[in-house]
C-alpha positions in Angstrom: 7.0 8.1 17.3 5.5 6.0 14.6 8.0 5.4 11.7 7.3 3.5 8.4 9.8 2.1 5.9 8.8 0.8 2.6 10.8 -1.6 0.5 10.5 -4.1 -2.4 10.1 -1.8 -5.3 12.0 -2.1 -8.5 11.7 -2.4 -12.2 9.7 -5.4 -13.9 8.3 -6.2 -17.2 4.6 -6.2 -17.8 3.0 -9.3 -16.5 5.6 -9.6 -13.6 5.1 -9.5 -9.9 6.5 -7.5 -6.9 5.9 -7.7 -3.2 6.2 -4.4 -1.3 6.7 -4.3 2.4 6.2 -1.6 5.1 8.0 -2.1 8.3 6.4 -0.1 11.2 7.9 1.0 14.5 5.8 2.0 17.5 2.7 0.8 15.8 0.5 -2.2 15.6 -1.6 -3.3 12.6 -4.0 -5.2 14.9 -6.1 -2.1 15.2 -7.0 0.8 13.0 -6.7 1.3 9.2 -3.6 0.9 7.1 -3.3 1.6 3.4 -1.2 1.7 0.3 -1.3 4.7 -2.0 0.6 5.5 -5.2 1.4 8.6 -7.2 2.8 8.9 -10.7 4.4 12.1 -12.0 1.8 14.7 -12.9 -1.0 12.7 -11.3 -2.8 12.9 -8.1 -2.1 10.5 -5.3 -4.6 7.6 -5.5 -5.6 5.0 -3.0 -4.6 1.5 -3.9 -5.7 -0.8 -1.0 -7.0 -0.7 2.6 -6.9 -3.1 5.4 -8.2 -2.9 8.9 -7.1 -4.7 12.1 -9.6 -7.6 11.4 -8.2 -8.2 7.9 -11.1 -6.6 6.0 -9.8 -5.1 2.7 -10.8 -2.6 0.1 -9.2 -2.1 -3.4 -9.2 0.4 -6.1 -11.1 -0.9 -9.2 -8.0 -0.8 -11.2 -6.1 -3.3 -9.1 -8.8 -5.7 -7.9 -7.9 -9.2 -8.6 -4.2 -8.4 -9.2 -3.2 -6.9 -5.8 -3.5 -8.3 -2.3 -2.9 -6.2 0.9 -2.1 -8.0 4.2 -0.3 -7.5 7.4 1.9 -9.8 9.5 1.3 -9.0 13.2 4.4 -10.9 14.4 6.8 -9.0 12.1 4.7 -5.8 12.5 4.8 -5.4 8.7 2.3 -4.4 6.0 2.6 -6.0 2.5 1.2 -5.4 -1.0 1.5 -8.4 -3.3 1.2 -7.1 -6.9 0.7 -9.6 -9.7 0.1 -9.2 -13.4 1.6 -5.8 -13.3 0.8 -3.2 -16.1 2.7 -0.1 -17.3 -0.1 2.0 -15.7 1.0 0.6 -12.3 4.2 2.6 -12.5 4.3 5.1 -9.6 5.8 5.7 -6.2 4.0 3.6 -3.6 3.4 4.8 -0.1 2.2 3.0 3.0 0.1 5.0 5.5 -1.4 4.5 8.9 -2.9 6.5 11.6 -6.6 6.4 10.7 -9.0 4.7 13.1 -11.3 3.0 10.5 -11.3 1.8 6.9 -15.0 1.4 6.1 -15.4 4.9 4.7 -13.0 4.2 1.9 -10.1 6.1 0.5 -11.7 9.5 0.7 -12.3 9.5 4.5 -10.2 11.0 7.3 -6.6 11.6 6.4 -3.8 9.2 7.5 -1.4 10.7 10.0 1.7 8.8 9.3 3.3 8.1 5.8 6.4 6.3 4.5 8.8 8.0 2.2 7.8 5.6 -0.7 9.2 3.0 -2.9 9.4 3.2 -6.7 7.7 0.7 -8.9 8.4 0.7 -12.6 6.6 -1.6 -15.1 8.0 -1.6 -18.7 5.8 -2.3 -21.8 
């Protein structure tokens, strides 16, 4: 069974950086679509970044130029490098897999598997 484990969250000051990791078991990032989502208290869950097996990516407008999604096929791990962090980036961040394609964007078919999340807090 697919299992996802996020790590790397924490508290940073505005302008700082964090690197989130999502270790996967019984899954390969070489095929299919993988994603990072986030959700702040009282807000809807929003898509942050998508990546397919060929390395093609898609980002929410709010994080373009600041965040980078990638995967390491040797370590079987998904990453989200977050730079120039802002207070509005504060949220629980979740990785997700189990969708065949990424090209339809964040509003496409649901992801089957989700991690339990890692908290990111950015102070002003």
